[in-house]
C-alpha positions as CSV (number, residue, x, y, z in Angstrom):
1,M,19.7,-48.8,-24.1
2,P,22.6,-47.4,-22.1
3,G,22.1,-46.9,-18.4
4,N,21.4,-43.4,-16.8
5,P,24.4,-41.3,-17.1
6,T,26.1,-40.0,-13.9
7,P,25.1,-36.4,-13.3
8,P,27.9,-33.9,-13.6
9,T,29.5,-32.6,-10.4
10,P,28.3,-29.1,-9.6
11,V,30.9,-26.3,-10.1
12,S,30.0,-24.9,-6.7
13,P,27.4,-25.5,-4.0
14,T,23.9,-23.9,-4.5
15,P,24.2,-20.3,-3.0
16,W,20.7,-20.3,-1.6
17,K,18.6,-22.6,0.6
18,P,14.9,-22.4,1.1
19,T,15.5,-21.1,4.7
20,D,17.6,-18.2,3.3
21,L,14.7,-17.0,1.0
22,P,12.1,-14.3,2.0
23,T,9.3,-16.9,2.0
24,L,7.0,-14.6,4.0
25,R,6.6,-12.3,0.9
26,A,3.2,-12.9,-0.6
27,A,1.8,-12.8,-4.2
28,Y,-1.3,-10.8,-4.9
29,S,-4.5,-12.2,-3.4
30,D,-8.1,-11.0,-3.9
31,R,-9.0,-11.8,-0.4
32,T,-5.9,-10.1,1.0
33,A,-6.7,-7.1,-1.1
34,A,-10.2,-6.9,0.3
35,L,-8.8,-7.2,3.8
36,M,-6.1,-4.6,3.3
37,A,-8.7,-2.1,1.9
38,Y,-10.8,-2.6,5.0
39,L,-7.8,-2.0,7.2
40,A,-6.9,1.1,5.1
41,A,-10.5,2.4,5.6
42,F,-10.2,1.8,9.3
43,A,-7.4,4.3,9.5
44,Y,-10.0,7.0,9.2
45,D,-12.0,5.7,12.2
46,A,-12.2,8.3,15.0
47,R,-11.2,5.6,17.5
48,I,-7.8,5.3,15.9
49,Q,-7.2,9.1,16.3
50,A,-5.4,8.9,19.7
51,K,-1.8,8.3,20.0
52,G,-0.3,5.2,21.7
53,V,-1.6,1.8,22.7
54,L,-5.4,1.7,22.3
55,P,-8.2,-0.6,23.1
56,V,-8.8,-2.9,20.1
57,P,-12.2,-2.1,18.5
58,S,-14.5,-5.1,18.1
59,E,-14.2,-4.9,14.3
60,L,-10.4,-5.6,14.5
61,S,-10.6,-8.0,17.4
62,G,-13.1,-10.0,15.4
63,L,-10.4,-10.3,12.7
64,G,-8.0,-11.7,15.2
65,F,-6.0,-8.6,16.1
66,A,-5.3,-8.4,19.8
67,K,-3.1,-5.2,20.1
68,L,-3.4,-1.8,18.5
69,T,-0.9,1.0,18.5
70,S,-1.6,4.4,16.9
71,F,0.9,7.0,15.6
72,H,0.5,10.7,15.0
73,N,2.5,13.5,13.7
74,G,1.2,16.9,14.6
75,L,3.1,18.9,12.1
76,T,1.5,17.2,9.1
77,D,-1.5,15.6,10.9
78,G,-0.4,12.2,9.7
79,W,-2.0,9.1,11.2
80,A,-1.1,5.4,11.1
81,Y,-1.7,2.3,13.2
82,I,-0.2,-1.1,13.7
83,A,-2.7,-3.9,14.5
84,E,-1.0,-7.2,15.9
85,G,-2.5,-10.6,15.5
86,A,-1.3,-14.2,15.8
87,D,-1.4,-14.6,12.0
88,L,-0.8,-11.2,10.6
89,I,0.5,-7.8,11.5
90,A,-0.9,-4.8,9.7
91,L,0.6,-1.3,9.3
92,S,-2.0,1.1,7.9
93,F,-1.8,4.8,6.9
94,R,-4.6,7.3,6.9
95,G,-5.3,9.3,3.8
96,T,-6.1,13.1,3.4
97,S,-8.6,14.3,6.0
98,S,-7.4,17.8,7.0
99,T,-5.9,21.0,5.9
100,K,-2.5,20.0,7.0
101,N,-2.8,16.9,4.9
102,W,-3.5,19.0,1.9
103,N,-0.4,21.0,2.6
104,T,1.5,17.7,2.5
105,D,-0.1,16.8,-0.8
106,F,0.9,20.1,-2.5
107,R,4.5,20.0,-1.6
108,V,5.2,18.3,-4.9
109,H,8.9,19.1,-5.5
110,L,11.2,16.1,-5.6
111,V,13.9,15.5,-2.9
112,H,16.7,13.0,-2.3
113,P,15.6,10.7,0.5
114,N,19.0,9.2,1.0
115,D,22.6,9.4,-0.1
116,T,23.0,5.9,-1.6
117,D,21.4,6.7,-5.0
118,P,21.7,10.4,-6.2
119,Q,19.2,9.7,-9.0
120,L,16.5,8.7,-6.6
121,R,13.9,11.3,-5.8
122,V,10.5,11.3,-4.0
123,H,7.7,13.7,-3.3
124,D,8.9,16.0,-0.5
125,G,5.5,16.3,1.3
126,F,4.9,12.5,1.3
127,Y,8.5,11.7,2.4
128,Q,8.5,14.3,5.3
129,A,5.1,13.1,6.5
130,F,6.4,9.5,6.7
131,I,9.6,10.5,8.4
132,K,7.7,12.4,11.1
133,L,5.6,9.2,11.8
134,N,8.7,7.0,11.7
135,E,11.3,8.7,13.7
136,G,11.8,8.8,17.5
137,T,11.4,6.3,20.2
138,L,7.6,6.3,19.8
139,G,7.9,5.9,16.0
140,I,6.8,3.2,13.6
141,K,10.2,1.8,13.0
142,D,11.0,1.2,16.7
143,K,7.6,-0.4,17.2
144,L,8.1,-2.8,14.2
145,D,11.6,-3.6,15.4
146,A,10.2,-4.6,18.8
147,I,7.5,-6.7,17.1
148,K,10.1,-8.5,14.9
149,D,12.2,-9.4,18.0
150,A,9.1,-10.6,19.9
151,T,7.8,-12.7,17.0
152,N,11.2,-13.9,15.7
153,G,10.2,-12.7,12.3
154,A,7.6,-15.5,12.1
155,I,4.4,-13.4,11.5
156,P,4.1,-11.6,8.2
157,I,3.7,-7.8,8.2
158,Y,1.4,-6.2,5.6
159,I,1.4,-2.5,4.8
160,A,-1.7,-0.7,3.5
161,G,-3.0,2.8,2.8
162,H,-5.6,4.8,0.7
163,S,-4.9,8.0,-1.1
164,L,-2.2,9.9,0.8
165,G,-2.0,6.9,3.0
166,G,-1.1,4.8,0.0
167,A,1.8,7.1,-0.8
168,L,3.1,6.8,2.7
169,A,2.6,3.0,2.6
170,Q,4.7,2.8,-0.5
171,I,7.5,4.9,1.1
172,A,7.2,2.6,4.2
173,G,7.6,-0.4,1.9
174,A,10.9,1.2,0.7
175,V,12.3,2.4,4.1
176,L,11.0,-0.5,6.4
177,G,11.1,-3.3,3.9
178,S,12.5,-6.6,5.3
179,D,11.9,-10.3,4.7
180,Q,9.1,-10.1,7.3
181,V,7.2,-7.6,5.3
182,A,5.0,-9.7,3.1
183,A,3.5,-7.0,0.8
184,C,2.3,-3.5,0.5
185,Y,-1.3,-2.9,-0.8
186,T,-2.3,0.7,-1.8
187,F,-5.7,2.0,-2.9
188,G,-6.0,5.2,-5.1
189,S,-2.4,6.1,-4.5
190,P,-0.9,9.1,-6.2
191,R,2.5,8.9,-7.8
192,V,5.3,9.0,-5.2
193,G,8.6,9.6,-6.9
194,N,10.6,9.4,-10.1
195,S,11.4,6.3,-12.1
196,Y,14.2,5.3,-9.6
197,F,11.8,5.1,-6.8
198,D,10.5,1.7,-7.9
199,L,14.0,0.3,-7.6
200,W,14.1,1.4,-3.9
201,V,11.0,-0.7,-3.1
202,K,12.1,-4.3,-2.4
203,V,8.8,-5.7,-1.0
204,P,5.9,-6.7,-3.3
205,S,3.8,-3.6,-3.9
206,Y,0.3,-3.9,-5.3
207,R,-1.2,-0.6,-6.4
208,V,-5.0,-1.0,-6.8
209,M,-6.9,1.6,-8.9
210,N,-10.6,2.0,-9.2
211,Y,-11.9,2.9,-12.7
212,A,-12.1,6.8,-13.0
213,D,-10.3,7.5,-9.7
214,I,-8.5,10.8,-10.3
215,V,-5.9,10.7,-7.6
216,P,-3.6,8.0,-9.3
217,Q,-3.3,10.5,-12.2
218,V,-1.4,13.0,-10.0
219,P,1.3,14.4,-9.8
220,L,1.6,14.6,-13.6
221,P,3.9,12.0,-15.2
222,I,6.5,14.7,-16.2
223,A,9.1,13.9,-13.5
224,Y,6.9,11.4,-11.6
225,R,6.3,7.8,-12.3
226,H,4.1,5.1,-10.7
227,S,5.7,2.3,-8.7
228,G,4.6,-1.2,-8.0
229,D,2.3,-3.8,-9.6
230,P,-0.8,-2.1,-11.1
231,R,-4.2,-3.7,-10.4
232,Y,-7.0,-1.9,-12.2
233,M,-10.7,-2.4,-11.5
234,P,-13.0,-1.4,-14.4
235,D,-16.4,0.2,-13.9
236,H,-18.2,-3.1,-13.7
237,V,-16.1,-5.7,-11.9
238,T,-16.6,-9.4,-12.8
239,S,-13.2,-10.8,-11.9
240,S,-9.8,-10.1,-10.3
241,P,-8.4,-6.6,-11.2
242,Y,-6.4,-6.3,-14.4
243,R,-2.7,-6.1,-14.4
244,F,-2.5,-2.9,-16.4
245,Q,-3.3,0.8,-16.2
246,P,-6.0,2.5,-18.3
247,N,-4.6,4.0,-21.6
248,V,-5.1,7.5,-23.0
249,L,-8.3,6.5,-24.8
250,E,-9.9,4.9,-21.7
251,R,-8.9,7.9,-19.6
252,G,-10.5,10.2,-22.2
253,W,-13.8,8.2,-22.2
254,Q,-13.7,8.4,-18.3
255,M,-13.5,12.2,-18.6
256,V,-16.4,12.3,-21.0
257,R,-18.5,10.2,-18.6
258,G,-17.4,12.3,-15.8
259,L,-18.5,15.5,-17.5
260,I,-21.9,14.0,-18.4
261,Q,-22.4,12.9,-14.8
262,L,-21.4,16.3,-13.5
263,I,-24.0,18.0,-15.7
264,K,-26.7,15.5,-15.0
265,A,-26.2,14.7,-11.4
266,G,-23.8,17.3,-10.1
267,S,-21.3,14.7,-8.8
268,I,-17.8,14.1,-9.8
269,L,-17.1,10.5,-11.0
270,G,-13.3,10.8,-10.4
271,I,-13.9,11.7,-6.8
272,E,-16.6,9.1,-6.2
273,D,-14.4,6.4,-7.6
274,H,-11.6,7.5,-5.2
275,A,-13.6,6.8,-2.0
276,I,-12.2,4.0,0.0
277,S,-15.7,2.7,0.4
278,A,-15.9,2.2,-3.3
279,Y,-12.7,0.1,-3.2
280,C,-13.9,-2.0,-0.3
281,Q,-17.2,-2.7,-2.1
282,K,-15.6,-3.8,-5.3
283,L,-12.9,-5.9,-3.7
284,N,-15.2,-7.5,-1.4
285,A,-17.4,-8.5,-4.4
286,I,-14.4,-9.9,-6.3
287,A,-13.2,-11.9,-3.3
288,E,-16.7,-13.4,-2.7
289,A,-17.1,-14.3,-6.4
290,R,-13.7,-16.0,-6.7
291,D,-13.4,-19.7,-6.8
292,Q,-11.6,-20.1,-3.4
293,S,-10.0,-23.3,-4.5
294,R,-7.9,-21.3,-7.0
């Protein structure tokens, strides 16, 4: 047998090194999803509804967060907070909770968010609500920039949100995305923009949907398209969410079930499944049932 041949000389040096890569970006995790749902739910907590640096509630300090900053936009009544810990930084947006939030939801015409791509369009209400939270010396961007400088980019940033908050989280992932942003997790998020919006989002984006939740079905997919990696939880959860969306037949059966439930119990299945508490319950069950060695 001849000896091992001499490997050919590379045409050019390898263009990337491990230190050049965005290694802080994270793949989907059941446990991370459960934590992000909890943090998205916490955006509704009354203790968060005060602008500026706030005392850290015991529920968050118990998770290792030592600093809490809340952001508010009075024009659209948008709320968000940043929780800082030694291992993780979380940016979470609140969903619809007031009349002003509904006004944001109903501004469904599409607008150009920047001049770099004339084909890119996003929901006007969602985009303006995010901009109002993000701009100025007390906005989210300046705060995150200060955090990045203080941490030297070493602590991953996660973005989360439920419902309207999920839409704002997706826009934040597009506008604020950097190698320090590990991932964006949304729960029951509506559609945010047209088909080009997904190209604008550079960070991993995981869009979790709960069975018959009606909000991910709006605005209608005429000009709008969903963005991100879908994770669908069926009615009875036994394992990690599926990586697909319900088809037309499945949605039809959900409507039939919803109609039967409305007649019998007077409750609306699509709204019940939209509750952030329903997401937290299912995701916690999934995380606890998973083989943690996997």
